[in-house]
C-alpha positions, 0 to 999 in steps of 0.5 A: 025730869032734873033732879037736885045734884047730890051724891048717890044714894047707898040704899041697901046695908050691902051697896054701903057696905060694899062700897066703905069696904072699897074705900078702906083697903086693906091689902096691896099697899098703894103708896111706896114708904119712903126709903125703899130697896133697890130700884128696877134698872129702867127707873133708877136714873129718874128715882134716884136723882130726880123727883117731882117730874112733870110735863106741861105743853101748849097747843091741840096737838101740842107745839110747844112744851116743857119737862120739869122736875127737881135735881137732888132732893131728898125725899124725907125734906120738900124744902131741897133740890134744885129746880129745872124746867126744860123748854122745847118746840115742834121741829118742822124739819126733822125727825128728833126727841122734842117731837116725840115728847109733844107726840107723847106730851104726859111722858115729856122728854127722854131721860138721856135729853134730861140728863145731857142738859143736867150734864152741860148747862150749869144750874143753880143751887137748892131753892132756886130753878133753872130755865134752858131752852132746848132743840135737837141740831141739824146733826142730831147733837143736842143744844141746850141754852139757858134762857133767863135768869133763875127764879125761886121754886114755887109760886108767887103768891099774889101781892098783898095776900095775907096768910094766916092760920085763920084767913078762911079763903087761904090757911097755910102751913109751912113746908117745913113742918111736912114729915112724909111717909109714902110716895104716890106720885112724883108730885104727890105724898102722903104725910104725917100730921098731928090729927093723921094722915094728909095728902101733899101735892107739890106745886113747883110750876105754875100760877097762883091762879090754880091755886086761887080756883081751889079756894074760891070756888064753894064747898060742896060735898062732889069736890075734894077742896084742899083744906091748906096752902103750903109755903115755903120760908120765903113765903112761895107756895109750893103745895096744896095738902087735901084730905086723906082717903086710903084707897086714893083714886079711883083708878088705883082703887079699880087697878088694883082688884086686877092688878093693873092688867092691861086695856087698850082701847082702839078706833072706832073705825077699826072694829064695829062696836056691836062685836065688841065684848070681853071676858074681864071678871065683874068684882063690883056689884052694878049698885055701888058702880051706878052711884060711882057714876051718878057721883061722877056725874053729879060732880060734873053736872054741878061744875058745868052749872056754874059755868066751870069745865073739869078738863082734866076728868079721868079715873085719877082725878077721882077719889074713892073716898072712906064713906064709899062716894067718889068725889073729884080733885083737880078740877081746875080748868087748867090743864088736860090729859090727850087720851081722855080727850075727844075728836074736836081737841085734836084742833085748837079752841077753848075746852067744853061742857061737851068735851067734860062729856066725852070724859065722862062717857069713858069713866063710865065705861071705866067703872063699868068694866073696872078698868082705872088706866088704858090705853088708847090706841090711837087719840083723837079718834072716838074709840070703841068701847069694849064691854063685858056681859054683865053691862046693862044695855042701857049702861052701854047706851048713854055711854055711847051717847057721851062719846060720839065724835059730833059734839052737839050730840052728846047729852048735856052732863046733867041729863046723864045724870038724871038718867043715871038717877032713872035707871038706879032706882028701877034696879032697886025695885 
């Protein structure tokens, strides 16, 4: 049986009120006000000198990568600072930091290498990007070489693109007009607008392909679509504005409830799943959890109907909105996060809908167990999903089907969505 794809219905006032309260937290601030006090020693170098930290890579597993950052930026002025991109590739002949960075591609190069690059390379002034090729020499020393002429920060706008406040496809706003109030991550800020707060996602690197995708995809209630393209005085794309929701991401919402208690998933070959249990307490009702799971499954199913794979489905790319529903962000198929990847992603090849379903299974487990962030002990190996006694058998079975090793055995996202709606109707009886 297939249902119309839509956000879940809160069938009781109590369920709706609980979900709305979670989407409108009043305690435990989840974004850092700018101009903070003294920083802890481990983060001091990175926070005081570098911002807009990002890591990209190619290959599965990664064989080439880039660590990107901005130096000397005023946190109150997004147009300030000079950008760096450090490129590197896997070295098959020796143990080196670039191999470590590619083995943990979300973290990138260590601060020691970044500091050495900044000290040794003549870098460009504010508003420009310096591109550097890096490798470790046989004697262990760091070698940096400037690869190309500098370029302006931001994204090249497509030739002939007309930027106008009235342009329906690309409404824009000037970078200089943004007034940041809080920092969420290295590239995400809460800003003050005349009509209320908004979220600014910096895009100091990349191409207009991702921006085009966000604005071209149909408007639906499952997704938080960007509202504006942010451009600088050189008419280059510098980021996106998104609607603001106080709870921000699902991962922050869940970790806030449990004070980010550490959770580690072991590979299935190391421990049988039928012996796994957890004493993690349950703080969210099953009706709210299944509503959120239905919201996420609906989003994935709808994207797949549009022949789009999400590729980077994870709890930090799901927003708990002020109306209590979960909606997707960063749904453009141009990036991925290794610890949410299925076993087949270890081999080269295009992303598939089955890979999204694997990530959906992890999201189902994370919501049910109230886990925002977790560590995966062995990537590209099916993990043991550790449950507590409050998790119903049908939900455990559904998640287990999604994270099967063989992609052809996983259900479709639409089948997952249908199964959740069927079980929710039984819960309410």
